[in-house]
LUMDREN-893271 format. One record per residue (C-alpha): residue in three letters; x, y, z. Coordinates in steps of 0.2 Angstrom, whole numbers, plus 5000, padded with zeros to 4 digits. Example, Ala and Ser with C-alpha at 12.3 -4.5 7.8 and 13.67 -1.06 7.14 Angstrom:
<recs>
ALA506249785039 SER506849955036 
</recs>
This chain:
<recs>
GLN536261285692 ILE534661255701 PRO533361385697 GLN532861505711 SER531061445709 THR531561275713 TYR532461325730 ALA530861425734 PHE529761265731 LEU530961155741 ALA530861275755 LYS529061285754 ILE528961095755 SER530161085770 HIS529061215779 HIS527461105777 VAL528360945781 LEU529061035797 PHE527261095801 TYR526560915799 THR527960845810 ILE527660965824 ARG525760935823 CYS525960745824 MET527260765838 LEU526160875848 ASN524760755847 ILE525860605852 TRP526560705866 GLY524960705877 VAL524460685895 ILE525260505896 LEU526960575894 PHE526960695909 LEU525760615920 ARG525760425917 LEU527560375910 PRO528460385926 TRP527060285935 ILE527060155921 THR529060145923 ALA528760105941 GLN527459965938 ALA528359885923 GLY530159925926 ILE531260015914 GLY531559855904 LEU529759815901 THR529259995899 TRP530460005884 VAL529659845877 ILE527959935879 ILE528660095871 LEU529459995857 LEU528059885854 SER526860035852 SER528060115841 CYS528259965830 ILE526359965828 THR526260145824 GLY527860145814 ILE527160005802 THR525460095802 GLY526460255797 LEU527360165782 SER525660095777 THR524860265778 SER526360335768 ALA526060205754 ILE524260245753 ALA524460425754 THR525660435740 ASN524660325728 GLY523560465722 LYS522760635727 VAL522360645746 LYS520860755750 GLY520060805766 GLY519560665778 GLY521160595783 THR521160415789 TYR519360395783 PHE519860455765 LEU521360345765 ILE520460185770 SER518760215761 ARG519660255744 SER520760095747 LEU519559965754 GLY517960045747 PRO516460115756 GLU516059955766 LEU517559955778 GLY517960135775 GLY516260195781 SER516360095797 ILE518160135802 GLY517760325798 LEU516460325811 ILE517560235824 PHE519060345821 ALA518060505822 PHE517260435839 ALA518960385845 ASN519660565842 ALA518160635851 VAL518460525866 ALA520360575865 VAL519860755867 ALA519060705884 MET520660605889 HIS521860745886 THR520660875894 VAL520460765909 GLY522360755911 PHE522460945910 ALA521060955923 GLU521960835934 THR523560945934 VAL522561105938 ARG521661005952 ASP523260955960 LEU523961135959 MET522461195967 PHE522461065981 GLU524361105985 ASN523761285987 GLY522261235998 ALA520961275985 VAL519561155982 MET517861195973 VAL516861035977 ASP517960875979 ALA519360795969 THR518160715956 ASN516960845953 ASP518360975952 ILE519060885937 ARG517360885929 ILE517061065931 ILE518861115925 GLY518660995911 ILE517061065904 ILE517661235905 THR519261195896 VAL518461095882 THR517261245880 CYS518761365877 LEU519561235865 LEU517961235855 GLY518061415853 ILE519861415847 SER519461275834 MET517861365828 ALA518961525825 GLY519761425810 MET521361335806 ALA522461495807 TRP522161525825 GLU522361335829 SER523961325820 LYS524761475829 ALA524161395845 GLN524961235841 ILE526661315838 LEU526561405854 PHE526161235863 PHE527661155854 LEU528861285861 VAL528261275878 ILE528461085878 MET530261095872 VAL530761215886 SER529961095898 PHE530960955892 ALA532561055894 SER532061105912 TYR531760915915 ILE533360855909 VAL534360995918 GLY533360945934 THR534060765933 ILE535860825933 ILE535660955947 PRO536060875964 ALA534560835974 SER533960945988 THR533360886005 GLN531560916000 LYS531760825984 GLN532660675992 ALA531160666005 LYS530060645989 GLY531160505982 PHE532360595970 PHE534260565972 SER534960605955 TYR535760475944 LYS536160315954 ALA536560145947 ASP535760055961 ILE534060155958 PHE534260105939 ALA534459925944 ALA533059915956 ASN531860005944 PHE532359905929 VAL531259755934 PRO529359765936 LYS528459785952 TRP526559765948 HIS525259825960 GLY523459885959 PRO522059825947 ASP523059875932 GLY524659795937 SER525059695922 PHE526059715906 PHE524459735895 GLY523659845908 MET525059965907 PHE525159945888 SER523259995886 ILE523560155897 PHE525160195887 PHE524660155869 PRO523560315867 SER525160415869 ALA525760335853 THR524160365843 GLY524460545837 ILE525260495821 LEU523760525810 ALA523460695817 GLY524160775802 ALA523360655790 ASN521660695798 ILE521760875791 SER522460815774 GLY521260935765 ASP522161085773 LEU523961025768 LYS524761105753 ASN525660945747 PRO524960795758 THR525860665747 VAL527560735753 ALA527060795770 ILE526160645776 PRO527560515774 ARG529060625779 GLY528160705794 THR527460545800 MET529060445801 MET529960595808 ALA528660615822 ILE528660435826 PHE530560435828 TRP530860585839 THR529360545850 THR529960365853 MET531660435858 SER530860555870 TYR529860415878 LEU531360305880 ILE532460445887 ILE531160505900 SER530760325905 ALA532660285908 THR533060445916 ILE531560455928 GLY531960265932 SER533760315936 CYS533360455948 VAL531860425958 VAL531360275969 ARG529660195968 ASP529060245986 ALA529460395996 SER528460486011 GLY528960666007 MET529260686026 LEU530860776030 ASN531060686047 ASP531060506038 THR532960506038 LEU533960356043 LEU534760386060 PRO536360286065 SER535560236081 SER534060156072 SER533959966076 GLY532559916065 VAL532659846047 CYS532559976033 VAL531559936018 GLY531660016001 ASP532960085989 ALA533160245998 CYS533960166014 GLN535760166007 TYR535560356004 GLY535060396022 TRP533160386021 ASP531960266029 PHE530260256021 THR529860086029 ASP528260146038 CYS527360216022 ILE527960066012 HIS527259936024 ASN525660046026 LYS525560076008 SER525260266012 CYS526760336002 ALA526260495994 TYR527760515983 GLY528960415972 ILE528560365954 SER527360225960 ASN526260355969 TYR526560535963 TYR525960575945 GLN526860735946 SER528560665948 MET529260755932 SER528760915940 MET529660865956 VAL531260825946 SER531260975935 ALA532461125938 PHE530961235938 ALA529361145941 PRO528161275933 LEU528961245917 ILE528461055918 THR526661115923 ALA526761225907 GLY527361085897 ILE525860975904 PHE524661115899 GLY525461125882 ALA525460935878 THR523760905885 LEU522961065877 SER523861035860 SER523260855859 ALA521560895864 LEU521461035851 ALA522160925838 CYS520860785841 LEU519460915842 VAL519960975825 SER520260795818 ALA518660715823 PRO517460835814 LYS518460845798 VAL518460655797 PHE516660645801 GLN516260785789 CYS517060685774 LEU516060535779 CYS514360635780 LYS514760705762 ASP514960535755 LYS513160495761 LEU513460315766 TYR512360315781 PRO510660395784 PHE510360545797 ILE512160605798 GLY512060725782 PHE511660865794 PHE513360865801 GLY514260875784 LYS513861055780 GLY515361165780 TYR515561355783 GLY516661495777 LYS518061485764 ASN518861335773 ASP517261235773 GLU517361225793 PRO516261085800 LEU515461195814 ARG514061075817 GLY515360925818 TYR516361035831 LEU514761045842 LEU514460855840 THR516260825845 TYR516060945860 ILE514560855867 ILE515360675865 ALA516960745874 ALA515960825887 CYS515060665891 PHE516760565893 ILE517460705904 LEU516160675916 ILE517060505919 ALA518460605927 GLU519660455927 LEU521160455916 ASN521560265918 THR519760225913 ILE519660325897 ALA521360285890 PRO520960095888 ILE519360135879 ILE520360235866 SER521660105864 ASN520459985856 PHE519660105844 PHE521360165838 LEU522059985837 CYS520559945826 SER520860095815 TYR522760045813 ALA522259865809 LEU521159925795 ILE522560045788 ASN523859915788 PHE522659785780 SER522159915767 CYS523959935762 PHE524259745761 HIS522659715752 ALA523059845739 SER524759765737 ILE524159585736 THR522859615722 ASN524359675710 SER523159805703 PRO524059915690 GLY523260065699 TRP524260025715 ARG525860125712 PRO526360225727 SER527860335726 PHE528360295744 ARG529360135742 PHE529960095759 TYR528559985764 SER528159795764 LYS526459715761 TRP526959575773 LEU527459695786 SER525759785784 LEU524959615787 LEU525959585802 GLY525459755809 SER523659715806 VAL523659555814 CYS524659625829 SER523459765831 VAL521959645832 VAL522859525844 ILE523259665856 MET521559725855 PHE520859565863 LEU522359545875 LEU521959725881 THR520059715884 TRP519259575875 TRP517459645878 ALA517959815871 ALA518759725856 LEU517159635853 ILE516159795854 ALA517359885841 PHE517259735829 GLY515359715832 VAL515159905827 VAL516159875811 PHE515259725806 VAL513559805809 LEU513959955798 LEU514859835785 GLY513259735784 TYR512259895782 THR513359965768 LEU513359795759 TYR511459795760 LYS511159975754 LYS512559965740 PRO512960155740 ALA513160225722 VAL514960265724 ASN516460205713 TRP518160235721 GLY519160105712 SER519560015728 SER520659865731 VAL519059755734 GLN518559785717 ALA520259735710 SER520159575722 SER518459535715 TYR519159535697 ASN520759425702 ILE519559295711 ALA518359285696 LEU519859275684 ASN520659135694 GLN519059045696 CYS518659045677 VAL520358985673 GLY520258845686 LEU518658785678 ASN519758735663 HIS520358585673 VAL518558525678 GLU517858395666 ASP516058415661 HIS514858295670 VAL512958275669 LYS512658305687 ASN513458475686 TYR512558525670 ARG511758695670 PRO510758785657 GLN511858935653 CYS510759045642 LEU511059155628 VAL509459255626 LEU509059355610 THR508159495618 GLY508659645607 PRO508659785620 PRO508159695636 SER506859815640 SER505959775624 ARG505559595628 PRO505359585647 ALA504359435648 LEU505759335639 VAL507059405651 ASP505959365667 LEU505659185662 VAL507459145659 ALA507959235675 CYS506759125684 PHE507758965681 THR509559045679 LYS509659165694 GLY510859105707 LEU511158945696 SER511958985680 LEU512459105666 MET511159225658 MET511759335644 CYS510459455635 CYS511059495617 ASN510659625605 VAL511159625586 ALA511159805579 GLY511459875562 PRO512959965556 SER512160135559 PRO513260245571 SER511660295582 VAL511160115582 VAL512860055587 GLU512860175602 LYS511260115608 ALA511759935607 SER513259965618 SER512460085630 ASP512560055649 ARG510660095650 HIS510359915646 VAL511359845661 THR510559975672 TRP508859915666 LEU509259735671 ASN509959795688 GLN508359885692 ARG507359745687 LYS508459635699 VAL508959515684 ARG510659445686 SER511259445668 PHE512559495657 TYR512259605642 ARG513159605625 GLY512759705610 VAL513559665593 VAL513559755576 ALA513159655560 THR512459675543 ASP511059555547 LEU510259465561 GLY510959285556 SER512759335555 GLY512659435572 VAL511859285581 ASN513159175573 MET514559285581 LEU513759275597 LEU513459085597 GLN515359065593 ALA516159195604 ALA514959225619 GLY515659165636 LEU517259145644 GLY518158965645 ARG516958845653 ILE515758985657 ARG514858995640 PRO513158975634 ASN512458805630 VAL510658855627 LEU509958985614 LEU508259065619 MET507259175607 GLY505559235603 PHE504359155590 LYS504259235573 LYS502359275573 ASP502359355555 CYS502959205546 ARG501359195535 SER501459375529 ASP503459395528 THR504559355514 PRO505259175512 GLN507059255514 ALA506559315532 ALA505959135536 HIS507559065529 ASN508559185540 TYR507559135555 ILE507758945553 GLY509658975549 ILE509859035566 LEU509158875573 HIS510258765562 ASP511758865567 ALA511358835585 PHE511158655583 ASP512758645573 LEU513658725588 GLN512958605600 TYR511758725608 GLY510058675615 VAL508658795608 CYS507158865616 ILE505758975608 LEU504459065618 ARG502759115610 MET501459215619 LYS499759255612 GLU500059445615 GLY501759435608 LEU503459475617 ASP504059645609 VAL503359795620 SER504559925613 HIS503160005602 THR502160035617 SER503360185621 GLN502660275605 SER500860235611 HIS501260315628 GLY501660485620 LYS499960495612 ILE498960445628 THR498660595638 ASP497160585650 TYR497460405655 LYS499460405655 CYS499760435673 LEU498460305678 LEU499160175667 LEU500960205673 GLN500360195691 ASN499560025687 GLN500759945675 TYR501759845688 THR500259795699 MET498959655700 GLN497559785697 MET497759805678 PRO496359695673 LEU495159785685 PHE495759945678 LEU495359885661 PHE493659825666 GLN493259985674 LEU493860085659 ILE492759985646 GLN491259995658 ALA491460185659 LEU491560195640 MET490060085637 GLU488960185649 ASP489560345641 LYS489960335623 ARG490360515622 ALA491960475631 LEU492660405615 THR492560585608 PRO493460705608 SER494460655624 LEU494760475619 PRO494360435601 LEU494060255596 PRO495860225588 LEU496660295603 PHE495560185614 LYS496260035605 GLN497960095608 VAL497560115626 LEU496959935627 HIS498459875617 VAL499659965629 CYS498859895644 ILE498959715637 CYS500759735633 MET501059805650 ILE500259645657 THR501259535646 SER502859625652 THR502559575670 VAL501759405667 PHE503259305674 GLN503659425688 LYS502159405698 LYS501759255709 GLN500959115699 GLU499359035704 LYS499058855709 LYS499058795691 THR500058675680 ILE501558675669 ASP501258565655 VAL502658475646 TYR502458395629 TRP503958285628 LEU503958215610 SER505658145609 ASP507258105620 ASP508358255617 GLY509358235632 GLY508158295645 LEU508258485643 THR506358495641 LEU506058415657 LEU507458505667 LEU506858685663 PRO505058665671 TYR505858585687 LEU507058725688 LEU505558845687 THR504658755701 ARG506158785713 ARG505758975713 LYS504559045726 ARG503359125713 TRP503258955704 ALA503158845719 ARG501358815718 CYS501358755700 LYS501358575696 VAL502258495682 ARG501358375671 VAL502058275656 PHE500858245642 VAL499358295652 GLY498158445646 GLY497158555657 GLU497258735664 THR499158785663 ALA500359025667 LEU501458905654 ARG501658755640 LEU503258675636 LEU503358555621 THR504858475612 MET505258575597 PRO505258465580 VAL506758505569 GLY506658525551 ARG508058435541 ARG509158555532 GLY508858555513 VAL507458435515 CYS506058525523 PRO505658705516 ASN505958835529 THR504258915526 LEU503358755528 TYR504358715544 LEU503858885551 LEU502058845547 TRP502258685556 LEU502858765572 ASP501458895570 ALA500158755569 LEU500858675585 SER500758825595 ARG499358935587 ASP497959005598 LEU498558925614 ARG498159045629 PRO499559005640 PRO501259055634 VAL502158915625 LEU503958875626 MET504658755613 VAL506258675618 ARG507458565609 GLY509058495617 ASN510658465608 HIS510658285613 GLU511858325628 ASN511258225643 VAL510658345657 LEU509758235668 THR510658135682 PHE509657965677 TYR510657965661 CYS512257935671 GLN511657785681 
</recs>
């Protein structure tokens, strides 16, 4: 037996699905249903009106399937459409479409409110009441109405939900009144207005299109009708208020699309079968037996002659002229008026609630500046009261247009843009084959989603090409801003999965590309230790690898647990990113430096993307260190040559390792802030000069505030800071000297050329075998034969070549692989 608790759970789920369905249906059944669908039927004919309805439903249906798939792929929080797209495609497209969708909902508030105001204006006109004129009356009524709706929405979701249920009941009663009215035989008054109940001839005449007016075209009618199909996301936009959105969204959305589509088809067919296109409304326009003139119009065979108003284009009734045709057909006209009120007010209220909640989620993600003010929530439900006020202001501005046929096409483009991106999100998430894409909703197709996306974009340009360009222009501007700012969010988007797929496929594809000297790139494995400890080495290598080739900073750590954790820490990558160095980082654990470097030399890289040049610092303490240390150091060079690596050794007079300066910083008190202020500026030498001059003038400054040992530490820290940025600053107009001692394939010549391609090195000239004033010296590194030349003697040889040289010295030795194009001539 099924436990009682399970029945209670299923009943609760069914309740939420029903609530979601009703909410979507109310937002779909808007002003267009009652006030424009009969008019669209008159223009496009029943046949093409069905095509318009079904085409709109296909787009919204495909979008509903895509939305259901995305919504069931994980936990859905507040933010609705924005949340679904941003967490699927990432912040770049998600943020832009969030703004557009929130704006579209704000404008939709105006459209539905104008429809309501138009109905009230017509009722007042029929009873002889006019405030100002036809247009300004709509504006006044609209502003008053949207102000009342703002009060309801700010009262909270509980009041808004109760109002929506009441509106739904009113609309259902109005539908019943309309259907009954089509069956009841037409009275004389209704016949004068063009209603004759069901007639096959009227159906046949109204089945074909009859275009007139500036909007008289298929896509003109589509642009006006499509907003009536866009309420499918009304429930998703309040996803944060749903108890179980992964169940309610797919079932409720698809049920709402089905039932509203059926209602549109039925109303279009019934109104087109009962009411002629043109009628005068005059009771004396009957067709007399003695009339000798030619009768024009579909009503002639039913005893009515509307020829004069048809020729003069002055007919006030008929579905081509009278927007309130459904009220005229209804068994009880006030019920249709109540239905119009319910449909327009419920849709306006739903949009007024949706727009702030979508915008609130966008504001909280902090993707764009100056909008965080509207993200603040109030009360236990985190109501976005500031967002309500912003939506109210936008809606009020568009209400002032006071023309429904002008507002509707504007909304169509923005909603189509949103639907295009929702469908593309589903397609993109599916095509990446990410293991994280596993929606529980299975009734979708990635190719159908792609079709829906393409159709939405095509229809956007067919409707209003300039509005489509504006919509996409806004998307691309916001996209560019987000790509530039790179917000610090990680949502596991399909764009990230796609990037991985592309990188993997490209790496595998390189396996089929043969090496050629013209395509040679120095791909560098740099023995930096922690990268922040040897910034000069990092900066120099970055100068000739950035945007050109691979750079991998490597660190060999001992087997101690604390050291292992530091070696694999993400802080090293963070430091590289902050320094704007495009490099990978790899830390390994080994018992000694030689074995760790050997592991890196053999295993670093992926396929063809692997290092071919080893860069390291010079061993300065070779005179005082043990012979075994020299043996280990030279062993690294031999291992590199054996594995066909080129080798570069950088020596600077001040040294490379600045890691010990962090301890010195802790001892320096009075001068710490000033040092930190100047450590990345060109003013450091001036600061040193001023400090030394001050100390020389007042020797008491050395004690007790700055004793002589601490003063030496200050100087050492400052020199190390200068060293750490020597390759970051713009180089002066000097030279790069190259001492090319032997033909090793050309790597010694290639590296200085690559340096001069950078803006900061562009003023330097490369000189081969020429001395002079040089920010760098490059020389071919001699190689000591293994087993012949003692390692200590070899190190002393290198030391003698590079000792006491003021510019940094880079000793380079290629692995005899040709890297210059003249070798292939």
